[in-house]
C-alpha positions, 0 to 999 in steps of 0.5 A: 482697573479701566473706566469708560467715560460717557457724557452725562453718565457716571463712569462704568468700570470695566474689567482690566482685561476688557477690550472695549473701544470707545466711541467718538464721544467717549473716553478710556481711562486705563490707569491712575496716570492716565486719569491724573493727566486728564485731570490736569487738563480739566477745569473744576467747573467742567461736567467731566470733573465729577466723573474724574473725581468718581474714578479718583475715589475708586483708585483711592478705595483700593490703592493696591491697584496703584503701583506708583508713588507718584500716582499715589501723591497725586491722587491724595494731593488732588483729594486734599485740594478738592476738600480745600485742606492745606498740607504745605510743609507736612507729610501725609502722616502729619496731615492726618494727624493734624486733621485727626486733632481738629476732629477731636477738637471740634468733636466731629468727624468732618475729616474721617474719610480723608484721614482713612485715605491719608494713612492708607496711602501712607501704608501703600507708600510703605509697601512700595518702599519695601518692594523696591528693596 
């Protein structure tokens, strides 16, 4: 999955085999690794940040496109940062369980989407581990 970033617009998803060349004021994102590198260099108050969040969410919605453990962790930790969720000292599963308990205690679904992404990430990490063996 590739994305082209244009100033002031929502990122456009391009076919993986697309050979589109970005204009001078555009940027091409071709992988989660590249997305995370741009994210690291972008302040949260920059207009580009919301475009990067959109792309992150596209990758999180289809983690089968992410083939690296580090990329999965990077995307998930970024999501948790954006949602102001602490995860220090916890595994992804423990964080999902804690958020689930918080939702149950408060009788809300505040963390439902985050819990889904955490559990999906755990499953994808397990798949990658099996592929390595």
